[in-house]
VOGU-3710 file (C-alpha; in Angstrom, 3 decimals, decimal comma):
1> xxxxxxxxxx> 122,969/171,223/-2,694  124,732/167,678/-3,424  127,050/167,484/-6,821  125,179/164,394/-8,651  127,968/161,794/-9,776  129,830/161,995/-12,892  130,482/158,681/-15,009  133,129/159,444/-17,265  134,824/156,442/-18,671  137,948/156,581/-20,177
11> xxxxxxxxxx> 138,552/160,260/-19,001  142,307/160,368/-18,027  142,805/162,181/-14,365  145,727/164,145/-15,360  145,886/165,747/-11,634  147,049/162,342/-10,370  150,734/161,739/-10,292  152,051/158,484/-10,593  155,166/157,490/-8,625  157,231/154,369/-10,409
21> xxxxxxxxxx> 159,532/152,139/-8,626  160,307/153,687/-5,401  161,934/151,579/-2,443  160,506/153,216/0,698  162,632/154,542/3,204  161,333/155,874/6,914  158,140/156,544/7,518  155,982/159,335/9,407  152,626/159,358/10,225  150,133/161,974/11,013
31> xxxxxxxxxx> 148,208/161,580/13,931  145,291/163,526/15,283  143,030/163,945/18,197  140,263/161,433/19,061  136,441/162,621/18,397  132,408/161,263/19,224  131,349/162,001/15,910  134,381/160,146/14,177  135,292/157,702/16,600  135,785/155,102/13,878
41> xxxxxxxxxx> 138,766/156,879/12,674  140,347/160,138/12,646  138,879/163,490/12,847  141,601/165,641/12,737  145,419/165,341/11,707  147,148/167,656/13,654  150,502/166,801/14,919  153,255/164,560/13,406  154,796/161,841/15,070  157,562/159,400/13,440
51> xxxxxxxxxx> 157,874/156,055/12,895  161,450/154,298/13,761  160,132/151,564/11,443  162,401/150,689/8,079  159,525/150,391/5,676  161,173/148,405/3,291  160,258/145,521/5,759  161,564/142,480/7,160  161,971/139,237/5,648  159,664/136,743/7,143
61> xxxxxxxxxx> 161,707/133,811/6,348  159,056/132,246/5,250  157,764/131,574/1,453  154,196/132,711/0,395  153,399/129,018/-0,525  154,513/127,750/3,132  151,672/127,027/5,319  150,859/129,965/7,178  150,967/130,460/11,103  148,034/129,986/13,184
71> xxxxxxxxxx> 146,042/133,119/14,822  148,188/132,711/18,144  151,275/133,329/16,712  150,893/135,171/13,220  153,524/135,889/10,635  154,566/139,507/10,114  154,705/139,912/6,616  155,535/143,700/6,528  156,344/146,608/8,435  156,555/150,301/8,824
81> xxxxxxxxxx> 153,470/150,743/7,006  152,022/154,077/7,158  148,000/154,848/8,494  147,289/151,465/5,891  143,466/151,171/4,733  143,297/148,247/2,126  144,600/145,023/0,681  144,329/143,797/-2,724  145,167/140,794/-4,528  146,992/140,878/-7,951
91> xxxxxxxxxx> 147,744/137,197/-8,325  149,783/136,324/-5,586  150,814/139,999/-4,817  148,656/142,213/-1,959  148,745/145,575/-2,775  148,268/148,048/0,083  146,654/151,112/0,161  147,979/154,327/2,404  145,395/156,692/3,611  147,151/159,970/4,323
101> xxxxxxxxxx> 150,212/159,307/1,896  148,166/158,134/-1,215  150,698/155,819/-1,363  150,011/152,389/-3,237  152,154/149,920/-2,129  153,196/146,592/-3,571  154,387/143,708/-0,792  156,620/141,147/-1,713  157,051/137,582/-0,262  160,136/138,560/1,473
111> xxxxxxxxxx> 158,599/141,494/3,083  160,354/143,847/0,646  157,468/147,198/0,137  157,581/149,136/-3,089  155,463/151,881/-3,782  154,171/151,368/-7,371  152,095/154,418/-7,446  150,862/157,327/-6,029  147,770/159,347/-6,006  148,342/163,280/-5,119
121> xxxxxxxxxx> 145,180/164,130/-5,552  144,108/162,231/-2,678  143,190/164,927/-0,135  144,113/163,186/3,539  142,181/165,144/6,286  140,214/163,506/9,324  139,228/160,272/8,006  139,149/160,971/4,216  142,014/160,132/2,180  143,096/157,088/-0,063
131> xxxxxxxxxx> 140,628/154,159/0,706  139,618/150,869/-0,536  141,418/149,086/-3,606  139,780/146,127/-5,784  141,847/144,320/-8,759  139,806/143,303/-11,453  141,292/141,874/-15,223  144,614/143,537/-14,369  143,285/146,789/-13,626  143,266/148,359/-10,136
141> xxxxxxxxxx> 140,418/150,351/-8,811  140,996/152,686/-6,567  138,460/155,012/-4,413  139,965/157,880/-2,439  138,565/161,680/-1,373  139,869/164,660/-3,262  139,381/168,243/-1,809  135,765/168,534/-2,649  134,337/164,820/-3,705  134,897/161,039/-3,299
151> xxxxxxxxxx> 136,486/159,436/-6,543  136,771/156,129/-7,882  139,547/155,651/-10,926  141,304/153,119/-12,180  144,943/152,003/-13,492  146,445/149,601/-15,655  148,656/147,426/-13,959  151,586/147,230/-15,866  154,776/145,057/-15,586  155,457/141,806/-13,478
161> xxxxxxxxxx> 155,097/141,323/-9,472  158,555/142,780/-8,132  158,261/145,567/-10,711  154,694/146,571/-10,945  153,947/150,025/-11,783  150,769/151,918/-12,914  149,619/153,223/-15,852  147,642/156,446/-16,358  144,354/157,127/-14,123  140,745/156,724/-15,668
171> xxxxxxxxxx> 138,125/158,308/-13,414  135,091/155,342/-13,240  133,148/157,927/-10,920  133,488/161,239/-9,404  131,293/163,617/-8,071  130,368/161,807/-4,915  130,149/163,360/-1,462  132,917/163,441/0,970  133,334/165,009/4,199  136,502/164,768/6,982
181> xxxxxxxxxx> 134,684/161,517/8,394  131,975/158,678/7,391  133,483/158,492/4,044  132,749/154,674/3,762  135,347/154,102/0,726  135,421/150,163/0,469  135,684/148,612/-2,864  134,847/145,150/-3,875  133,828/142,992/-6,870  130,972/140,977/-6,308
191> xxxxxxxxxx> 130,314/137,497/-7,783  128,066/139,057/-10,400  130,721/141,270/-11,860  129,772/144,287/-10,958  131,458/146,651/-8,912  130,373/147,911/-5,022  131,323/150,752/-3,264  130,239/151,770/0,351  129,875/155,397/1,063  129,070/156,628/4,358
201> xxxxxxxxxx> 126,445/159,258/5,608  129,591/162,025/5,260  128,127/164,080/8,098  124,718/163,890/6,657  122,683/161,532/8,299  119,513/162,730/6,869  120,881/161,821/3,667  121,188/157,969/4,448  117,094/157,686/4,116  116,808/160,018/0,924
211> xxxxxxxxxx> 116,982/157,244/-2,044  117,862/160,618/-3,970  121,529/161,301/-2,140  124,142/158,303/-2,632  125,675/159,061/0,838  124,763/156,587/3,530  124,596/153,769/0,917  126,147/150,988/-0,436  126,311/151,539/-4,628  126,509/149,074/-7,310
221> xxxxxxxxxx> 128,016/149,937/-10,404  129,339/148,215/-14,062  133,391/148,312/-14,040  133,009/151,204/-16,178  130,969/152,903/-13,547  127,374/152,968/-15,062  123,782/151,961/-13,356  123,470/148,244/-13,950  120,034/147,752/-15,594  118,971/145,240/-12,859
231> xxxxxxxxxx> 119,787/147,868/-9,687  116,940/148,114/-7,561  116,142/151,979/-7,335  115,912/152,354/-11,389  118,583/154,515/-12,790  120,084/155,091/-9,470  123,680/153,304/-8,246  121,867/152,633/-4,799  121,923/149,159/-4,132  121,005/149,619/-0,328
241> xxxxxxxxxx> 120,582/152,494/1,840  120,357/153,320/5,611  123,989/152,999/6,225  125,958/155,092/8,805  129,560/154,488/7,615  130,374/150,936/6,409  133,681/149,674/5,845  133,878/146,601/5,165  131,757/144,320/2,433  132,109/140,672/0,993
251> xxxxxxxxxx> 130,273/137,478/-0,099  129,983/133,576/1,017  130,102/130,774/-1,752  126,001/131,134/-2,694  126,520/135,031/-3,287  125,263/136,066/0,121  126,914/139,840/0,539  127,556/140,583/3,943  128,692/144,460/5,210  130,185/145,668/8,737
261> xxxxxxxxxx> 128,846/149,150/9,855  130,599/151,526/12,388  127,402/152,601/14,530  127,323/155,856/16,728  127,295/155,264/20,253  125,559/152,450/21,143  126,110/149,358/18,605  128,451/148,558/15,931  126,453/146,064/13,058  127,069/142,927/11,016
271> xxxxxxxxxx> 124,526/143,053/8,287  123,373/140,523/5,900  122,617/142,978/2,606  119,757/142,834/-0,057  118,882/144,479/-3,113  116,916/147,428/-1,884  117,032/146,992/1,781  116,979/149,954/4,354  118,999/148,965/7,368  117,388/151,947/9,473
281> xxxxxxxxxx> 120,235/154,631/9,872  119,536/157,383/11,676  116,273/155,650/12,387  117,798/152,906/14,314  121,261/151,807/15,544  121,574/147,876/15,942  118,680/145,357/16,912  115,215/146,946/17,234  113,846/146,596/20,898  111,406/144,231/19,890
291> xxxxxxxxxx> 113,469/141,872/18,086  111,993/142,599/14,739  112,809/144,785/11,573  111,587/148,283/11,630  111,105/148,134/15,654  113,560/150,642/16,259  114,126/154,679/16,023  110,861/156,700/15,442  109,070/154,015/14,363  107,146/156,331/11,851
301> xxxxxxxxxx> 107,912/155,090/8,421  111,129/156,810/7,827  112,244/153,827/5,873  110,078/153,951/3,259  113,015/153,988/0,651  113,035/150,229/1,085  109,326/150,137/-0,472  107,583/148,661/2,805  108,744/151,225/5,416  110,522/148,463/7,388
311> xxxxxxxxxx> 114,428/148,285/8,297  116,018/145,363/8,090  118,035/144,268/11,691  121,737/143,802/11,829  122,784/139,744/12,583  124,953/140,604/14,659  125,754/143,516/17,261  128,786/144,939/19,363  129,436/147,808/21,601  132,006/150,138/20,072
321> xxxxxxxxxx> 134,772/149,100/22,228  134,725/146,253/21,308  134,586/146,846/17,964  134,326/149,848/15,251  134,409/147,358/12,606  136,317/148,203/9,268  137,096/145,495/6,808  135,985/141,623/6,519  137,042/138,716/4,998  134,336/135,916/4,073
331> xxxxxxxxxx> 135,966/132,312/4,267  134,663/128,966/3,461  133,131/129,053/6,855  133,122/132,323/8,502  133,064/135,815/8,159  136,264/137,597/10,166  135,769/141,441/10,831  138,880/143,539/11,484  138,130/145,929/14,769  139,866/149,462/15,276
341> xxxxxxxxxx> 138,888/150,697/18,703  138,318/147,058/19,751  141,403/145,927/18,509  140,520/142,145/17,805  139,535/140,146/15,019  135,751/138,828/15,453  134,426/135,564/13,719  131,152/135,040/13,044  130,608/131,183/11,599  128,262/131,035/8,795
351> xxxxxxxxxx> 126,122/128,569/9,449  125,134/130,386/12,814  125,185/134,026/12,269  123,964/134,915/15,744  127,368/133,923/17,208  130,832/135,036/17,291  133,969/134,783/18,932  137,096/136,748/19,230  140,605/136,623/18,191  143,682/138,853/19,323
361> xxxxxxxxxx> 141,749/141,060/21,419  144,437/144,239/22,646  147,484/141,962/21,284  148,189/143,879/17,860  146,255/147,137/18,205  143,934/148,735/16,111  143,092/146,563/12,974  142,307/148,235/9,715  141,356/145,124/6,925  141,553/141,519/6,568
371> xxxxxxxxxx> 141,699/139,772/3,511  141,568/136,116/2,232  144,865/135,320/0,278  144,926/132,943/-2,705  146,321/130,187/-0,399  143,542/130,450/1,768  145,307/132,127/4,382  144,275/135,676/6,297  146,176/138,896/5,885  145,612/141,564/8,275
381> xxxxxxxxxx> 146,771/145,099/8,549  147,030/147,263/11,659  146,284/150,487/11,918  148,473/152,118/14,796  149,774/154,745/13,080  146,967/156,746/12,311  147,089/159,293/15,591  144,604/156,606/17,330  146,720/154,099/18,375  149,873/153,144/20,005
391> xxxxxxxxxx> 152,439/152,326/17,501  155,063/150,004/18,458  158,526/150,460/16,721  157,650/148,463/13,687  154,096/149,242/13,088  152,008/149,220/10,708  152,315/145,923/10,107  150,561/143,052/7,471  150,049/139,858/9,700  149,391/136,104/8,188
401> xxx> 147,954/133,430/9,848  145,462/130,385/8,978  142,291/131,068/10,545
//
């Protein structure tokens, strides 16, 4: 039986060990074998492969206020990252999570990489570990997998850029189901001021269609981890359901929410997320064959959790070898999605969600996250040291370009 999540705002997480002002040296990375069920990420963390890169980074020679290069020749902002997963901004400063090490890093404009904290309770196994970051009101939120559960915690951000550190960890939400694959793990604050978190089906396919389970869902909560009064399923954190493993969320200027999602073997998806929406997994994968909502899968009303028995089709779908989508960014005119197996960015125009173009196909390896910086450039994390890619001498890297 699954454990119900426990919302304990203000509880000190004594087990999280925070390291301060550590300048990184050489990095190593865990590697694992590929797997079908977890093809979007690692399914095992077996042998270790060392990276020759110096994780203190490289000086790009470009001030952050200067115009970023275009997509054909992106700027290398930082190198030597180790299975990086998420980017969040504290003012002008990007903060990066590393899945396997549990480290939270500060990236200077010069490319210098500093460890501002570490969550030692983060359990790196398969796809699990330290995942999404989000910043709100001088506080950093982090999603991570412990040994028996997924948790969301927050820290006060202390100090100034170049000398940041983390205060004590407070639990926002714990008791979330976890597994070695399909953990989701993306965090983002919506335009409504609420905190959204993605949670995959954690290997329990049927839970995605069960309103009472939190796996296979996108969750919506207050910054303290409480259920907002206007959530669609009463006293539940569930905002939308029927998800296999969503790992990217974002909003356009009109407040429309988008999410990228790993399919199994057939279709990866870009979805427009609606409150109480049911996106079909495991009954439907991709766009229904008849072109309409609810037409795929068993067609026997398994999506009744949405209230009307219908599933919502994605607005875009790609084969897994062209996508395996993780993080996404919503700019003024398009949605940009980072692809792992596809080793490319997909760019979808907001004025026509049925179209898309590709950038970087095969040029920089696996891509884990993409975010829009305060100066409107895009930052992209490669993910070649996760055990599935083929790392170069300076991987993993943080890249920057103007879309």
